[in-house]
C-alpha positions as CSV (number, residue, x, y, z in Angstrom):
1,M,3.8,-2.9,-12.3
2,T,4.4,-0.8,-9.0
3,P,3.5,2.9,-8.6
4,A,7.5,3.5,-8.5
5,E,8.0,1.5,-11.9
6,L,5.2,2.9,-13.2
7,S,6.7,6.4,-12.2
8,R,10.2,5.6,-13.8
9,T,8.0,4.9,-17.1
10,V,6.4,8.0,-16.9
11,L,9.4,9.8,-16.0
12,A,11.3,8.1,-19.0
13,T,8.7,9.2,-21.4
14,V,8.8,12.7,-20.5
15,R,12.9,12.4,-20.9
16,R,11.8,11.0,-24.6
17,A,9.5,13.5,-25.4
18,V,11.8,16.5,-24.7
19,E,14.9,14.5,-26.5
20,A,12.5,14.1,-29.4
21,A,11.8,17.7,-29.4
22,E,7.9,17.3,-29.0
23,L,8.4,19.3,-25.4
24,S,10.6,22.0,-24.6
25,V,11.0,21.6,-20.9
26,A,13.5,20.3,-18.2
27,V,13.0,17.0,-17.2
28,P,11.2,16.6,-13.6
29,E,13.4,14.6,-11.0
30,R,10.1,12.7,-10.1
31,V,6.8,12.4,-11.3
32,V,3.6,11.1,-9.0
33,V,1.4,8.8,-9.7
34,Q,-1.5,7.6,-7.7
35,R,-4.6,5.5,-7.4
36,P,-7.5,7.8,-8.6
37,P,-10.3,9.1,-6.2
38,R,-13.0,7.1,-8.2
39,P,-13.6,3.5,-9.8
40,G,-13.6,3.6,-13.6
41,C,-10.5,6.1,-14.1
42,G,-7.9,3.6,-14.9
43,D,-5.9,2.1,-12.8
44,Y,-3.1,4.9,-11.7
45,A,-3.6,8.8,-12.2
46,T,-1.2,11.4,-12.9
47,N,-1.0,15.4,-13.2
48,V,2.6,15.2,-15.2
49,A,1.0,17.4,-18.4
50,L,-0.6,20.0,-15.5
51,Q,3.1,20.3,-14.0
52,L,5.1,20.4,-17.3
53,A,2.4,23.1,-19.0
54,G,3.6,26.3,-17.5
55,P,7.5,25.4,-18.3
56,A,6.6,24.2,-21.7
57,G,4.1,27.4,-22.6
58,R,1.5,25.0,-23.8
59,P,-2.1,24.0,-23.0
60,P,-2.0,20.9,-20.5
61,R,-4.3,18.6,-22.6
62,E,-1.9,19.4,-25.4
63,V,1.1,18.2,-23.6
64,A,-1.1,15.4,-22.0
65,A,-1.8,14.2,-25.3
66,V,2.1,14.0,-26.4
67,L,2.8,11.7,-23.5
68,A,-0.1,9.9,-23.5
69,R,0.6,8.3,-27.4
70,R,4.3,7.5,-26.1
71,L,2.6,5.9,-22.7
72,A,0.4,3.8,-24.2
73,K,3.1,2.1,-26.4
74,E,4.9,1.0,-23.3
75,P,4.8,-2.3,-22.2
76,G,2.9,-3.0,-19.1
77,I,0.5,-0.4,-20.3
78,A,-3.2,-1.6,-21.8
79,Q,-4.4,2.5,-22.1
80,V,-4.2,6.0,-21.5
81,E,-6.9,8.5,-21.4
82,I,-6.9,11.8,-21.1
83,A,-9.0,13.6,-18.4
84,G,-10.2,17.2,-17.1
85,A,-7.9,19.6,-17.5
86,G,-4.8,17.2,-18.5
87,F,-4.6,14.2,-16.2
88,L,-3.2,10.8,-17.7
89,N,-5.8,8.3,-16.5
90,I,-3.2,4.8,-17.0
91,T,-5.0,1.1,-17.1
92,L,-2.5,-1.5,-16.7
93,S,-2.4,-4.8,-18.6
94,A,-3.0,-7.7,-17.6
95,R,0.5,-9.2,-17.7
96,A,1.7,-6.3,-15.7
97,Y,-0.8,-7.6,-12.4
98,G,0.9,-10.9,-13.1
99,D,4.2,-9.4,-12.9
100,V,3.2,-7.6,-9.3
101,V,2.1,-10.7,-8.4
102,R,4.9,-12.9,-9.1
103,Q,6.9,-9.8,-6.9
104,V,5.1,-10.2,-4.1
105,R,5.5,-14.2,-4.2
106,Q,9.4,-14.4,-4.9
107,Q,10.2,-11.6,-2.5
108,R,7.9,-12.3,0.3
109,A,8.6,-10.3,3.7
110,E,10.4,-8.0,1.7
111,Y,8.1,-6.8,-0.6
112,G,7.5,-3.3,0.5
113,H,11.4,-2.7,1.8
114,G,13.2,-0.3,-0.6
115,D,15.9,2.5,-0.6
116,G,14.0,5.7,-1.8
117,L,15.3,7.1,1.9
118,R,18.6,6.1,1.6
119,D,19.8,9.4,2.7
120,E,18.0,9.6,5.7
121,A,18.8,8.4,9.1
122,L,16.4,6.8,11.8
123,V,15.1,9.1,14.5
124,V,15.5,9.8,18.1
125,T,13.0,11.4,20.3
126,G,13.1,12.8,24.0
127,E,9.2,12.3,24.1
128,T,7.8,10.3,27.2
129,G,5.0,8.1,27.5
130,C,4.0,5.0,25.6
131,R,2.4,6.3,22.5
132,A,5.1,8.6,21.6
133,A,8.2,5.7,22.2
134,L,6.1,3.5,20.2
135,V,5.1,5.8,17.3
136,A,9.2,6.5,17.0
137,E,9.9,2.7,17.3
138,T,7.6,2.0,14.5
139,V,9.1,5.2,12.6
140,N,12.2,3.7,12.7
141,R,11.3,0.2,11.4
142,L,9.2,2.0,8.7
143,L,12.5,4.2,7.8
144,F,14.5,1.4,8.0
145,A,12.1,-0.7,5.6
146,A,12.6,2.7,3.0
147,G,16.1,2.3,2.6
148,A,17.2,4.7,6.0
149,R,20.3,3.9,8.3
150,P,21.7,4.9,11.8
151,G,23.2,8.5,11.3
152,P,23.1,11.8,12.6
153,P,20.2,12.2,15.4
154,H,17.1,13.3,13.3
155,P,14.6,14.6,16.2
156,L,10.8,12.4,15.6
157,L,8.2,15.2,14.4
158,V,5.2,15.5,16.7
159,A,2.0,17.0,16.1
160,E,1.4,20.1,17.3
161,P,-1.2,20.5,20.5
162,Q,-4.9,20.6,19.4
163,P,-7.1,23.3,21.1
164,G,-9.1,22.3,24.2
165,P,-8.4,20.8,27.0
166,Q,-5.4,17.9,27.0
167,P,-5.0,15.3,29.3
168,Q,-1.6,15.5,31.1
169,P,1.2,13.1,30.6
170,E,1.6,11.6,33.5
171,A,-1.9,10.5,33.7
172,E,-2.4,10.0,29.7
173,A,1.0,7.5,30.4
174,G,-0.8,6.1,32.8
175,A,-3.8,5.2,31.1
176,E,-2.0,3.8,28.0
177,T,-0.1,1.6,30.5
178,A,-3.3,0.2,32.0
179,A,-4.6,-0.1,28.9
180,A,-1.6,-2.5,27.3
181,Q,-2.1,-4.6,30.9
182,R,-5.5,-5.1,29.4
183,L,-5.4,-5.3,25.9
184,G,-2.2,-6.9,25.0
185,D,0.1,-6.2,23.2
186,D,-0.9,-6.6,19.4
187,A,-4.5,-4.7,20.3
188,T,-2.3,-2.0,22.3
189,R,-0.3,-1.2,19.1
190,W,-3.0,-0.8,16.7
191,A,-4.9,1.2,19.2
192,L,-2.2,4.2,19.5
193,L,-1.2,3.6,15.9
194,R,-3.7,3.6,13.7
195,P,-4.7,7.0,14.8
196,P,-3.1,10.1,13.1
197,A,-0.8,11.8,15.4
198,E,-3.0,14.9,16.1
199,D,-6.1,12.6,17.3
200,V,-6.5,10.6,20.6
201,P,-6.7,7.2,20.9
202,R,-9.6,4.7,21.8
203,L,-8.2,2.3,24.2
204,T,-11.3,0.4,24.5
205,P,-12.1,-3.9,24.7
206,D,-13.9,-3.9,21.7
207,L,-10.1,-3.6,20.2
208,L,-10.5,-7.4,21.6
209,V,-14.0,-8.2,20.1
210,Q,-13.4,-10.9,16.8
211,R,-16.3,-9.4,14.5
212,E,-16.5,-7.1,11.4
213,S,-16.4,-3.9,13.0
214,N,-13.4,-4.5,14.2
215,P,-10.4,-3.3,12.0
216,L,-7.5,-5.1,13.4
217,F,-9.4,-8.2,13.4
218,R,-10.2,-7.7,9.5
219,V,-6.8,-7.2,8.7
220,R,-5.8,-10.2,10.9
221,Y,-8.8,-12.5,9.9
222,A,-8.0,-11.9,6.2
223,H,-4.6,-12.5,6.4
224,A,-5.6,-15.9,8.4
225,R,-7.8,-16.4,5.5
226,T,-5.6,-16.2,2.4
227,R,-3.3,-19.1,4.4
228,A,-6.3,-21.4,4.8
229,L,-7.0,-21.0,1.1
230,L,-3.6,-22.2,0.4
231,R,-4.1,-25.1,2.7
232,N,-7.4,-26.6,1.0
233,A,-5.6,-26.0,-2.1
234,H,-3.0,-28.1,-0.9
235,D,-5.7,-30.7,0.5
236,L,-7.2,-30.5,-3.0
237,D,-4.4,-31.1,-5.0
238,V,-4.9,-27.7,-6.8
239,D,-1.2,-27.0,-8.8
240,I,-1.4,-23.0,-7.7
241,E,1.7,-22.3,-10.3
242,Q,-0.5,-23.4,-13.2
243,P,0.2,-20.8,-15.5
244,A,-2.9,-19.1,-16.9
245,R,-3.2,-16.1,-19.9
246,N,-4.4,-12.3,-18.6
247,P,-6.2,-14.1,-15.7
248,Y,-6.8,-10.7,-13.8
249,H,-10.1,-8.8,-15.4
250,H,-12.7,-8.8,-12.6
251,P,-12.6,-5.4,-10.9
252,A,-12.5,-7.0,-7.6
253,E,-9.3,-8.4,-8.3
254,T,-7.9,-5.3,-10.2
255,E,-9.1,-3.3,-6.8
256,L,-6.9,-5.8,-4.8
257,L,-3.7,-6.0,-7.7
258,G,-3.6,-2.0,-7.1
259,L,-3.5,-1.7,-3.4
260,I,-0.9,-4.5,-3.5
261,A,1.0,-2.8,-5.8
262,D,0.4,0.4,-3.7
263,F,2.3,-0.8,-0.7
264,P,5.9,0.0,-1.3
265,R,4.5,3.6,-2.0
266,V,2.6,3.6,1.4
267,V,5.5,2.2,3.6
268,E,8.0,5.1,1.9
269,T,5.1,8.0,2.6
270,A,4.5,6.6,5.9
271,A,8.3,6.5,6.9
272,R,9.1,9.8,5.3
273,R,6.1,11.7,7.0
274,R,6.6,9.9,10.4
275,A,3.1,8.6,10.4
276,P,2.5,4.9,11.0
277,D,-1.0,5.4,10.8
278,R,-0.7,5.6,6.8
279,V,0.2,2.1,6.7
280,A,-2.6,0.5,9.1
281,R,-5.3,2.4,7.3
282,H,-3.6,1.0,4.2
283,L,-3.9,-2.8,5.7
284,E,-7.6,-2.0,6.4
285,R,-8.7,-1.4,2.5
286,L,-6.3,-4.3,1.4
287,A,-8.4,-6.8,4.2
288,D,-11.2,-5.0,2.7
289,A,-10.8,-5.5,-1.1
290,F,-9.1,-9.4,-0.1
291,L,-12.8,-10.3,1.2
292,R,-14.6,-8.7,-1.7
293,F,-12.1,-11.0,-3.9
294,H,-12.8,-13.8,-1.9
295,D,-16.6,-13.8,-2.2
296,E,-16.9,-12.3,-5.7
297,C,-14.1,-14.3,-7.2
298,P,-13.8,-17.5,-5.8
299,P,-10.1,-18.8,-5.3
300,L,-11.6,-22.3,-5.3
301,P,-12.9,-24.8,-7.1
302,R,-16.9,-24.9,-5.5
303,G,-18.8,-28.5,-5.8
304,E,-18.0,-30.4,-8.4
305,E,-15.9,-28.1,-10.2
306,K,-12.6,-28.8,-11.3
307,P,-9.6,-27.0,-10.5
308,S,-8.7,-24.6,-13.4
309,P,-5.6,-22.2,-14.1
310,V,-8.0,-19.2,-13.2
311,H,-8.3,-20.8,-10.0
312,A,-4.7,-21.0,-9.4
313,A,-4.1,-17.2,-11.1
314,R,-6.4,-16.6,-7.7
315,L,-4.8,-19.0,-5.3
316,R,-1.4,-16.6,-6.2
317,L,-3.5,-13.8,-5.8
318,A,-4.5,-14.6,-2.3
319,D,-1.3,-16.0,-1.4
320,A,0.7,-12.2,-2.4
321,S,-2.6,-10.4,-0.2
322,G,-1.7,-12.7,2.6
323,V,2.3,-11.5,1.8
324,V,1.2,-8.2,2.3
325,L,-1.4,-8.2,5.1
326,A,1.6,-10.0,7.4
327,A,4.3,-7.4,6.1
328,G,2.1,-4.3,7.2
329,L,1.3,-6.1,10.3
330,H,5.2,-6.7,11.1
331,L,5.9,-3.0,10.6
332,L,3.5,-1.8,13.0
333,G,4.9,-4.4,15.1
334,I,1.5,-7.0,15.4
335,T,1.3,-10.8,14.7
336,A,-0.3,-12.0,11.9
337,P,-1.4,-15.5,13.0
338,D,-2.3,-18.2,10.3
339,H,-5.4,-19.3,12.3
340,L,-7.7,-17.0,13.9
């Protein structure tokens, strides 16, 4: 179950509560679900009860209790808890996580694409300079993935200038072009797209260093590691399609699954806000989560250990991780090599 699917489930729950006269309120057009800020607060959280409490004329926790009872019965949801002033913390079932992995592996490069912005058009920009042109190109790629298509010109919104001395456009463009020649296309793209629009990018040689301190290297290394696991599994005759019942329980697995499931929402938000840096930061979190999963939940048998359904399930999760890492890099125009 992806965040978009969970959002629709929460919205349908509100609608049914209204139809059953448990709530007297207008059903909102959309409901937001997000990853909680801290571990131990479920897989997703929503403030829908606080959103509806005022119009319903009831305390938020009372509205939350109505929705929690209904949500807990929905397929794919294992638990719903009420937190704080009336937030709903939702824990997904292991089956729902398995559905995410299947969906990613079926859609492959199309995972993360949707039609949430089908009513928007691709952007145009009159900005000059390497970074501005690159951002516009990448935003268009994100918009297309989110459903936008060519239409009437729609200007790209750029950040307001920040206080203090600003580099001259000619000098800035010249520096970016020179750096691109030194660093190559992939590192240059990462350097210019990773910082938020209001931050000055750092075009330094450490972008080429292959070590953990380099975020681009970590993302590409994590992707390459997923491909190596699949090659090794083939060499060991591991059947990665071997079914496993409710395989994903470890915190490292559920954290990784949550980030995979959140990818379509991140793509749409990045497109809507013209902010490709959101995709880059999500890829960093995903890569770090995959590497933790790799260390704490070994996907391959060790020593004399024989392949098991758990290994197969973890290899499927590794495959899904690699699919999303590659998809995100490609949306940024960056290659995702199978070997590093």
